[in-house]
C-alpha positions as CSV (number, residue, x, y, z in Angstrom):
1,M,19.0,15.8,25.0
2,K,22.4,17.2,24.2
3,A,24.0,16.3,20.9
4,S,27.3,15.5,22.6
5,Q,25.5,12.7,24.5
6,F,23.6,11.4,21.4
7,F,24.9,9.4,18.4
8,I,24.7,11.4,15.2
9,S,26.0,9.8,12.1
10,T,25.3,11.7,8.9
11,L,26.7,11.1,5.4
12,K,27.4,13.6,2.6
13,E,26.5,11.0,-0.1
14,A,24.0,8.2,-0.2
15,P,25.2,4.6,-0.6
16,A,25.0,3.2,-4.1
17,E,22.3,0.7,-3.3
18,A,19.9,3.5,-2.1
19,E,17.4,3.7,-5.0
20,I,14.6,6.2,-4.0
21,I,14.7,9.5,-2.0
22,S,13.5,8.1,1.3
23,H,16.1,5.3,1.2
24,Q,18.8,7.8,0.3
25,L,17.8,10.3,3.0
26,M,17.3,7.8,5.8
27,M,20.8,6.4,5.1
28,R,22.4,9.8,4.8
29,A,20.7,11.1,8.0
30,G,21.9,8.1,9.9
31,L,18.4,6.8,10.7
32,I,19.1,3.3,9.5
33,K,22.0,1.1,8.8
34,R,21.8,-1.9,6.4
35,I,22.8,-5.3,7.8
36,G,21.6,-7.5,5.0
37,S,19.3,-7.5,2.0
38,G,16.1,-5.8,3.1
39,I,17.2,-5.8,6.8
40,Y,18.1,-2.7,8.7
41,T,19.2,-1.6,12.1
42,Y,17.2,1.5,13.3
43,M,19.8,3.9,14.8
44,P,18.8,6.1,17.8
45,M,17.8,8.9,15.5
46,G,15.5,6.7,13.4
47,L,14.2,4.8,16.4
48,R,12.9,8.0,18.0
49,S,10.6,8.6,15.0
50,V,9.5,4.9,15.0
51,R,8.5,5.3,18.7
52,K,6.6,8.4,18.0
53,V,4.6,6.7,15.3
54,E,3.9,3.8,17.6
55,Q,2.8,6.1,20.4
56,I,0.2,7.8,18.2
57,I,-1.0,4.4,17.0
58,R,-1.3,3.2,20.6
59,E,-3.3,6.2,21.7
60,E,-5.8,5.9,18.9
61,M,-6.1,2.1,19.1
62,N,-6.7,2.3,22.9
63,K,-9.2,5.1,22.4
64,A,-11.1,2.9,19.9
65,G,-11.3,0.1,22.6
66,A,-8.6,-2.2,21.3
67,M,-6.4,-4.0,23.8
68,E,-2.7,-4.5,23.3
69,L,-1.0,-7.9,23.6
70,L,2.2,-9.4,22.2
71,M,2.2,-12.6,20.2
72,P,5.3,-14.7,19.3
73,A,7.2,-14.0,16.1
74,V,7.8,-17.8,15.7
75,Q,4.7,-19.8,14.9
76,P,4.1,-23.5,14.6
77,A,3.3,-24.8,11.1
78,E,0.3,-26.7,12.4
79,L,-1.7,-23.4,12.6
80,W,-0.9,-22.5,9.0
81,Q,-1.8,-25.9,7.9
82,E,-5.1,-25.7,9.6
83,S,-5.9,-22.4,7.9
84,G,-4.7,-23.7,4.5
85,R,-2.1,-21.0,4.1
86,W,0.8,-23.3,4.5
87,E,0.4,-24.3,0.9
88,Q,-1.1,-21.0,-0.3
89,Y,1.3,-18.4,1.0
90,G,4.3,-19.1,-1.2
91,P,8.0,-18.6,-0.7
92,E,7.6,-15.2,1.1
93,L,6.7,-17.3,4.1
94,L,10.0,-18.1,5.9
95,R,9.8,-21.7,7.0
96,F,12.3,-23.6,9.2
97,K,12.7,-26.7,11.4
98,D,13.7,-26.7,15.0
99,R,16.2,-29.2,16.5
100,H,13.4,-31.8,16.8
101,G,12.5,-31.5,13.1
102,R,9.2,-29.7,13.7
103,D,8.1,-27.1,11.2
104,F,7.8,-23.5,12.1
105,V,7.5,-20.1,10.4
106,V,8.7,-16.6,11.2
107,G,5.4,-14.7,11.2
108,P,4.6,-12.3,8.3
109,T,1.2,-11.8,10.0
110,H,-0.8,-13.3,12.8
111,E,-4.3,-14.3,11.7
112,E,-3.6,-18.0,12.6
113,V,-2.1,-17.2,16.1
114,I,-4.9,-14.8,17.1
115,T,-7.6,-17.2,15.9
116,D,-6.0,-20.0,18.0
117,L,-6.0,-17.7,21.0
118,A,-9.6,-16.7,20.4
119,R,-10.9,-20.3,20.1
120,R,-9.2,-21.2,23.4
121,D,-10.4,-18.2,25.4
122,I,-13.7,-17.0,23.9
123,K,-16.5,-19.3,24.8
124,S,-19.6,-17.1,25.0
125,Y,-21.3,-14.3,23.0
126,K,-21.1,-12.4,26.3
127,Q,-17.4,-12.0,25.8
128,L,-17.8,-10.3,22.5
129,P,-16.9,-8.0,20.8
130,V,-13.1,-8.2,21.4
131,N,-10.3,-6.4,19.6
132,W,-6.7,-7.3,20.2
133,Y,-3.7,-5.5,18.7
134,Q,0.1,-5.7,18.8
135,I,3.1,-3.8,17.5
136,Q,5.8,-6.2,16.5
137,A,8.5,-7.1,14.0
138,K,7.4,-9.2,11.0
139,F,9.4,-11.0,8.3
140,R,8.5,-11.6,4.7
141,D,11.1,-13.2,2.4
142,E,10.6,-10.8,-0.5
143,I,12.1,-12.1,-3.7
144,R,13.6,-8.7,-4.4
145,P,13.8,-6.4,-1.4
146,R,14.1,-2.8,-2.5
147,F,13.4,0.9,-1.7
148,G,14.9,0.6,1.8
149,V,12.2,0.4,4.4
150,M,9.4,0.6,1.8
151,R,9.8,-3.1,0.8
152,G,12.2,-4.6,3.3
153,R,12.1,-8.2,4.5
154,E,11.9,-7.4,8.3
155,F,9.6,-4.6,9.4
156,I,7.6,-3.3,12.3
157,M,3.8,-3.6,11.9
158,K,0.8,-2.9,14.0
159,D,-1.8,-5.6,13.5
160,A,-5.2,-5.8,15.1
161,Y,-7.9,-8.4,15.0
162,S,-11.6,-8.0,16.0
163,F,-14.0,-10.8,16.9
164,D,-17.8,-10.4,16.8
165,K,-20.8,-12.6,17.1
166,D,-22.2,-11.7,13.7
167,E,-21.6,-9.8,10.5
168,A,-23.4,-6.7,11.7
169,G,-21.0,-6.6,14.7
170,M,-18.0,-7.1,12.4
171,V,-19.1,-4.1,10.3
172,V,-19.3,-1.9,13.5
173,S,-15.8,-3.0,14.5
174,Y,-14.6,-2.4,11.0
175,N,-16.0,1.1,10.9
176,T,-14.5,1.8,14.3
177,M,-11.0,0.8,13.0
178,Y,-11.5,2.8,9.8
179,A,-12.2,5.9,11.9
180,A,-9.2,5.1,14.1
181,Y,-6.9,4.8,11.1
182,T,-8.2,8.1,9.7
183,A,-7.4,9.7,13.1
184,I,-3.9,8.1,13.1
185,F,-2.8,9.2,9.7
186,T,-4.3,12.7,10.3
187,R,-2.3,13.0,13.5
188,L,0.9,11.8,11.7
189,G,0.5,14.8,9.4
190,L,0.3,12.8,6.2
191,N,-1.5,13.6,3.0
192,F,-3.4,10.3,2.6
193,R,-6.4,8.7,1.0
194,A,-8.5,5.7,2.1
195,V,-9.3,3.6,-1.0
196,A,-11.5,0.5,-1.7
197,A,-9.1,-2.5,-2.2
198,D,-8.8,-6.1,-3.1
199,N,-8.4,-8.5,-0.1
200,G,-5.6,-10.5,-1.7
201,S,-4.2,-13.5,0.2
202,I,-5.7,-12.4,3.5
203,G,-9.2,-13.2,2.2
204,G,-12.5,-11.8,3.4
205,S,-15.4,-9.8,1.9
206,G,-14.2,-6.2,1.8
207,S,-11.3,-4.0,2.6
208,H,-9.8,-0.5,2.4
209,E,-6.2,0.6,2.0
210,F,-4.7,3.8,3.4
211,H,-2.3,5.4,1.0
212,V,0.2,8.2,1.4
213,I,0.0,10.2,-1.8
214,A,3.5,10.4,-3.4
215,E,4.8,10.3,-6.9
216,T,7.1,7.4,-6.1
217,G,4.3,5.2,-4.9
218,E,4.0,1.6,-6.2
219,D,0.2,1.7,-6.4
220,D,-2.2,3.5,-8.8
221,I,-5.0,5.2,-6.9
222,V,-8.2,5.9,-8.8
223,Y,-10.2,8.8,-7.3
224,N,-12.9,11.3,-8.1
225,P,-11.8,14.9,-7.5
226,N,-15.5,15.8,-7.2
227,S,-16.4,13.3,-4.4
228,D,-15.0,10.9,-1.8
229,Y,-14.8,8.0,-4.2
230,A,-11.3,6.3,-4.3
231,A,-10.1,2.8,-5.0
232,N,-6.9,0.9,-5.7
233,I,-6.7,0.3,-9.4
234,E,-7.0,-3.4,-8.7
235,A,-10.5,-2.9,-7.2
236,A,-11.6,0.3,-9.0
237,E,-14.8,-0.2,-11.0
238,A,-14.5,0.4,-14.7
239,V,-17.8,1.7,-16.0
240,S,-18.7,0.7,-19.6
241,M,-17.7,3.3,-22.0
242,L,-20.8,2.6,-24.0
243,A,-24.2,2.9,-22.3
244,E,-25.8,0.4,-24.7
245,R,-25.0,-1.6,-27.8
246,A,-25.8,0.3,-31.1
247,A,-27.4,-1.5,-34.0
248,A,-25.2,-3.0,-36.6
249,T,-24.5,-0.8,-39.7
250,Q,-21.8,-2.9,-41.4
251,T,-21.5,-6.4,-42.9
252,M,-18.8,-8.6,-41.4
253,L,-15.9,-8.8,-43.8
254,K,-12.6,-10.8,-43.6
255,T,-10.0,-8.3,-44.5
256,A,-6.3,-8.7,-45.2
257,T,-4.0,-7.1,-42.6
258,P,-0.5,-8.2,-43.5
259,R,2.1,-8.0,-40.8
260,C,-0.4,-6.4,-38.4
261,G,-0.1,-8.4,-35.3
262,K,-1.0,-5.6,-32.9
263,C,-4.2,-3.6,-32.5
264,E,-2.4,-0.4,-33.1
265,E,-1.0,-1.7,-36.4
266,V,-4.4,-2.9,-37.5
267,A,-6.0,0.5,-36.7
268,Q,-3.3,2.3,-38.6
269,F,-3.4,0.0,-41.6
270,L,-7.2,0.1,-41.9
271,N,-7.3,3.9,-41.0
272,I,-9.8,3.4,-38.2
273,P,-9.8,4.5,-34.6
274,L,-8.1,2.2,-32.1
275,I,-11.2,2.1,-30.0
276,S,-12.9,0.2,-32.9
277,N,-10.6,-2.8,-32.2
278,V,-11.0,-5.6,-29.7
279,K,-7.9,-7.1,-28.1
280,S,-7.8,-10.9,-27.5
281,I,-6.0,-12.4,-24.5
282,V,-5.8,-16.2,-24.3
283,L,-5.5,-17.8,-20.9
284,A,-6.0,-21.3,-19.6
285,V,-7.3,-23.0,-16.5
286,D,-6.1,-26.5,-15.5
287,H,-8.7,-28.9,-14.1
288,E,-8.1,-32.3,-12.4
289,N,-11.0,-34.7,-11.9
290,E,-11.4,-37.2,-9.1
291,A,-9.5,-39.8,-11.1
292,G,-6.5,-37.5,-11.4
293,E,-7.1,-36.8,-15.1
294,L,-6.1,-33.4,-16.3
295,S,-8.0,-31.1,-18.6
296,V,-7.6,-27.6,-19.8
297,Q,-10.2,-24.9,-20.3
298,V,-9.1,-22.2,-22.8
299,V,-10.3,-18.8,-21.9
300,L,-10.5,-15.9,-24.4
301,V,-10.7,-12.5,-22.6
302,L,-11.7,-9.5,-24.8
303,V,-11.0,-5.9,-23.9
304,R,-11.1,-2.8,-26.0
305,A,-7.8,-2.2,-27.8
306,D,-7.0,0.9,-25.7
307,H,-7.7,-0.9,-22.4
308,S,-5.6,-3.4,-20.4
309,L,-6.7,-6.6,-18.5
310,N,-7.1,-6.4,-14.8
311,E,-6.0,-9.9,-13.6
312,V,-7.3,-9.4,-10.1
313,K,-10.8,-8.6,-11.3
314,L,-10.7,-11.6,-13.7
315,S,-9.7,-13.9,-10.8
316,K,-13.0,-13.0,-9.0
317,I,-15.0,-14.7,-11.7
318,D,-16.2,-18.2,-10.8
319,G,-13.7,-20.8,-12.1
320,L,-11.0,-18.3,-13.1
321,S,-9.2,-17.8,-9.8
322,T,-6.1,-19.6,-11.1
323,T,-5.6,-18.7,-14.8
324,R,-2.3,-18.9,-16.6
325,M,-1.1,-17.8,-20.0
326,A,-2.1,-20.4,-22.7
327,T,0.7,-22.2,-24.5
328,E,1.4,-21.9,-28.2
329,A,0.1,-25.4,-28.7
330,E,-3.2,-24.7,-26.8
331,I,-3.7,-21.5,-28.8
332,A,-3.1,-23.4,-32.1
333,T,-5.6,-26.1,-31.1
334,A,-8.3,-23.6,-30.1
335,F,-7.9,-21.0,-32.8
336,N,-5.9,-22.6,-35.7
337,T,-3.6,-19.5,-35.6
338,T,-0.9,-17.6,-33.8
339,P,-1.1,-14.7,-31.4
340,G,-1.8,-11.4,-33.1
341,Y,-4.7,-12.7,-35.2
342,I,-6.9,-14.4,-32.6
343,G,-10.6,-13.5,-32.3
344,P,-13.9,-14.8,-30.9
345,V,-15.5,-15.7,-34.3
346,A,-15.7,-19.4,-35.2
347,T,-13.1,-20.8,-32.8
348,A,-11.9,-24.4,-33.4
349,Q,-13.1,-25.8,-30.1
350,K,-15.2,-24.7,-27.2
351,V,-13.6,-21.6,-25.7
352,L,-14.9,-19.7,-22.7
353,V,-15.4,-16.1,-24.0
354,V,-15.2,-13.4,-21.3
355,A,-16.0,-9.9,-22.6
356,D,-15.3,-6.7,-20.7
357,K,-18.5,-4.6,-20.2
358,T,-17.4,-2.1,-22.8
359,V,-16.6,-4.8,-25.4
360,A,-20.0,-6.4,-24.8
361,N,-21.7,-3.1,-25.9
362,M,-19.5,-2.6,-29.0
363,S,-20.9,-3.0,-32.5
364,D,-19.2,-3.0,-35.9
365,F,-15.9,-3.9,-34.2
366,V,-12.7,-5.3,-35.6
367,C,-11.1,-8.5,-34.2
368,G,-8.7,-11.2,-35.3
369,A,-10.0,-13.7,-37.9
370,N,-8.1,-16.7,-36.6
371,D,-6.0,-16.6,-39.8
372,V,-2.5,-15.2,-40.0
373,G,-2.6,-11.9,-41.9
374,F,-6.4,-11.4,-41.6
375,H,-8.9,-9.6,-39.3
376,Y,-12.7,-9.3,-39.4
377,V,-14.2,-5.9,-39.9
378,G,-17.8,-5.0,-39.0
379,V,-18.3,-7.8,-36.4
380,N,-21.5,-7.7,-34.3
381,W,-22.6,-9.8,-31.3
382,G,-25.6,-12.1,-31.9
383,R,-25.4,-11.9,-35.6
384,D,-21.8,-12.9,-36.4
385,L,-21.0,-14.8,-33.2
386,P,-22.8,-15.9,-30.0
387,E,-23.2,-13.5,-27.0
388,P,-20.2,-13.7,-24.7
389,D,-20.3,-16.5,-22.1
390,V,-19.4,-14.0,-19.4
391,I,-19.8,-10.2,-19.3
392,A,-17.8,-8.6,-16.5
393,D,-15.7,-5.6,-15.5
394,V,-12.2,-7.1,-16.2
395,R,-10.2,-4.0,-17.3
396,N,-8.1,-1.4,-15.6
397,V,-9.6,2.1,-15.2
398,V,-7.9,4.9,-17.0
399,A,-7.9,8.6,-16.2
400,G,-11.0,10.3,-17.7
401,D,-13.2,7.3,-17.3
402,P,-16.7,8.0,-16.0
403,A,-16.8,7.9,-12.2
404,P,-18.7,4.9,-10.7
405,D,-20.6,7.3,-8.4
406,G,-21.9,9.1,-11.5
407,N,-20.3,12.4,-10.5
408,G,-17.9,13.4,-13.3
409,T,-14.8,11.5,-14.3
410,V,-11.9,9.9,-12.4
411,D,-8.3,10.7,-12.1
412,I,-5.3,8.6,-11.1
413,C,-2.4,9.4,-8.7
414,R,0.3,7.3,-7.1
415,G,0.2,6.1,-3.6
416,I,2.2,4.2,-1.0
417,E,0.2,1.8,1.0
418,V,0.7,2.3,4.8
419,G,-2.4,0.7,6.2
420,H,-5.1,-1.9,5.3
421,V,-8.3,-2.9,7.0
422,F,-10.1,-6.2,6.1
423,Q,-13.5,-7.7,6.8
424,L,-12.4,-11.3,7.2
425,G,-15.7,-12.8,8.1
426,T,-15.4,-16.5,9.1
427,K,-12.6,-17.5,6.7
428,Y,-10.2,-18.4,9.6
429,S,-12.7,-19.2,12.3
430,E,-14.4,-21.9,10.1
431,A,-11.1,-23.4,9.0
432,M,-9.7,-23.5,12.5
433,K,-13.0,-24.3,14.3
434,A,-13.0,-21.1,16.4
435,T,-16.6,-21.0,17.7
436,F,-18.6,-19.5,20.6
437,L,-21.9,-20.3,22.1
438,D,-24.7,-17.9,21.0
439,E,-27.8,-16.7,22.9
440,N,-29.4,-20.1,22.3
441,G,-26.4,-22.1,23.4
442,K,-25.5,-23.1,19.9
443,P,-21.9,-23.0,18.5
444,Q,-21.3,-20.3,15.9
445,P,-18.1,-19.3,14.1
446,L,-16.4,-16.1,15.3
447,V,-16.7,-13.3,12.8
448,M,-13.4,-11.5,12.3
449,G,-11.8,-8.3,11.1
450,C,-8.1,-7.7,10.5
451,Y,-6.3,-4.3,10.6
452,G,-2.7,-3.6,9.7
453,I,-0.4,-0.5,9.7
454,G,3.2,-0.6,8.4
455,V,4.9,1.3,11.2
456,T,8.4,1.5,9.7
457,R,7.0,1.9,6.2
458,I,5.3,5.1,7.4
459,L,8.8,6.7,7.9
460,G,9.7,6.0,4.3
461,A,6.3,7.2,3.0
462,A,6.4,10.4,5.1
463,I,9.8,11.2,3.6
464,E,8.7,10.5,0.0
465,Q,6.0,13.1,0.6
466,N,8.1,15.6,2.6
467,F,11.7,16.4,1.4
468,D,13.7,19.1,-0.4
469,V,17.2,19.5,-1.7
470,R,18.6,19.9,1.8
471,G,17.1,16.7,3.2
472,I,14.0,15.5,5.1
473,V,11.2,17.8,6.1
474,W,9.4,15.7,8.8
475,P,5.8,16.2,9.8
476,A,6.2,17.6,13.3
477,A,4.5,14.7,15.0
478,I,7.1,12.1,14.0
479,A,10.3,14.2,13.7
480,P,13.1,12.7,15.8
481,F,13.3,16.0,17.7
482,Q,10.9,18.9,17.6
483,V,13.4,21.7,18.1
484,V,17.2,22.0,17.7
485,I,19.2,24.8,19.4
486,C,22.4,25.6,17.5
487,P,24.9,27.7,19.4
488,V,27.5,29.5,17.2
489,G,30.8,30.5,18.9
490,A,29.8,29.0,22.2
491,D,33.4,27.9,22.8
492,K,34.4,31.6,22.9
493,N,31.3,33.4,24.2
494,E,29.9,32.7,27.7
495,Q,26.7,34.6,26.9
496,V,26.0,32.2,23.9
497,R,26.5,29.2,26.2
498,D,24.2,30.7,28.9
499,E,21.4,31.8,26.5
500,S,21.5,28.4,24.8
501,Q,21.3,26.5,28.1
502,K,18.6,28.8,29.4
503,L,16.4,28.3,26.3
504,Y,17.1,24.5,26.4
505,E,15.9,24.3,30.0
506,T,12.8,26.4,29.3
507,L,11.8,24.2,26.4
508,L,12.4,21.0,28.4
509,Q,10.3,22.3,31.2
510,A,7.5,23.0,28.7
511,G,7.6,19.4,27.5
512,V,9.3,20.1,24.2
513,D,11.4,17.3,22.6
514,V,14.5,19.5,22.1
515,I,18.1,18.8,21.4
516,L,21.0,21.2,22.1
517,D,23.9,20.9,19.6
518,D,26.9,21.3,21.9
519,R,29.3,19.4,19.6
520,G,31.2,22.6,18.7
521,E,30.7,22.0,14.9
522,R,31.1,24.8,12.4
523,P,27.8,26.6,11.6
524,G,27.6,25.3,8.0
525,S,28.2,21.7,9.0
526,M,25.9,22.0,12.0
527,F,23.0,23.5,10.0
528,A,23.5,20.9,7.2
529,D,23.2,18.1,9.6
530,W,19.9,19.3,11.1
531,E,18.4,20.2,7.7
532,L,19.3,16.7,6.5
533,I,17.8,15.1,9.6
534,G,14.7,17.3,9.2
535,V,14.1,18.8,12.6
536,P,11.1,21.1,12.1
537,H,12.3,24.1,14.3
538,R,15.7,25.6,14.7
539,V,17.0,28.4,17.0
540,T,20.4,29.8,16.3
541,I,22.1,31.7,19.1
542,G,25.3,33.4,17.9
543,D,27.9,35.7,19.4
544,R,27.5,38.2,16.5
545,G,23.7,38.4,16.8
546,L,23.9,38.9,20.6
547,K,26.6,41.6,20.3
548,E,25.1,43.5,17.5
549,D,21.4,43.7,18.4
550,G,20.8,41.2,21.2
551,M,18.8,38.9,18.9
552,V,18.7,35.2,18.1
553,E,17.3,33.6,15.0
554,Y,14.4,31.2,14.6
555,R,13.8,29.3,11.3
556,G,11.2,26.6,10.6
557,R,12.4,23.8,8.4
558,R,10.0,24.9,5.6
559,D,10.8,28.6,6.0
560,E,12.8,30.4,3.3
561,A,14.5,32.7,5.8
562,A,15.2,33.1,9.5
563,T,13.3,35.5,11.8
564,K,14.9,37.4,14.6
565,F,13.7,37.4,18.2
566,T,15.1,38.5,21.6
567,P,16.2,35.6,23.7
568,A,13.3,36.3,26.1
569,D,10.7,36.0,23.2
570,V,12.0,33.1,21.2
571,A,10.8,30.4,23.5
572,A,7.2,31.7,23.4
573,H,7.4,31.9,19.6
574,V,8.7,28.3,19.4
575,L,5.9,27.1,21.6
576,T,3.3,28.9,19.5
577,Q,4.7,27.3,16.3
578,L,4.6,23.8,18.0
579,K,0.9,24.3,18.9
580,A,0.1,25.5,15.4
């Protein structure tokens, strides 16, 4: 490719709406152009990187035995109504009516469509296992699109779906995809971690997320530096900070704590450690009986004062999948007090008490006395109040917590989710009656797995992990071009033109994705463009270098200085660097 025949559109300054570095650099390098909120055109330079990501994904998916197909972006509402997600998914699902008044959606994902396909075409266990995948644009109507391609509304995704005859087969398919994803992100040249995760709205029994490690990531990743343990903070197990409950040593005493509505204020006022305090969080669950009558279950969640509630973990407890914050009136009825002085001792009505594992092992603790301006000191389970109704891990992990695998302590870093694999089980096949005949001729629900990669999001994540003051520093596998040749003074020196063309043809013949910048730009402007765009390897051929010592210059994008070579040797050096 020659630059004069390619569209290059760089900017010196990033648009005002570009918030994070990847958004700024993608706009400045001319990789994307904004057309609407969270919607972008991928320019030729950016599309080259997208296609390279897609090619690596295709190669590894095909190697893993998956088969590519292409499903429609527009999906009939009936399928979503069958699965139950028509009501569950929320406003991110873009719904519309056609000219006949029939409901449709623009697909954010394709579990329903693929399940419909499977129930039509898979009849016997002899056809299993099957794994289908596609690479296609999706649309999710994000309430606040931001961060460029990191959280856009339209994006390109690779989604795959496996079908097996039983759970054991699903686990095999899942592990195959896990290995394929590991190979994909390794080939992409990204620093990543696979972490245990929550399934969210997709459903199923187990999942892992693949995160690119970057300071600007939206997710907290809990990991053990001494082992392979890693989990999204939503799913990371928080080990009890107390191995067992110690015997009581204090008598419970109602103590005045004026104007101390926060645990930190109570600890300071009483001159005690913060970790002696228990934090009370009041939630509510709405119930409706068969007669349509409504009732409210008040839930008191207790965590140690230095810890925070993990709502995802709480939602996994039976009956607590749809909690909300309790109203002031509900709090007053249940506790005869106001927030800041709430506690589990002698509540006014039946309250479901959920204690985090650490709180359940605490003794001689401090909590609200359900009386404004007062707290109880020296509270002990079993003596001063009943044992908690539920004891569960409901808190967020913090750095320094004991590792769940028993090997040291955990740390926390930031990550950008670029892939997710799910063990779906029979959630969709049962809802949509997708069955096959087993070895005994009896119908059984298909057992599913689901596997997604954010193709365009990978570009933003790669940049967040690889940039400097001059611009993007692409991993070699997904750079728009591998090598750029920059002639200096070619308009005045025939030797510069000849050597540049000769090197260009040599690299092309070797299968190198090379671009020759024949635009006639000044050296500073030309170099700035390619450093901003992030091409990994640059060869500069100038009239001065050829005249003085017959040399040309090679510089890797990460190199601090250029290295000189003869024109005859530079191609071999570039090829060596590409192989490395």
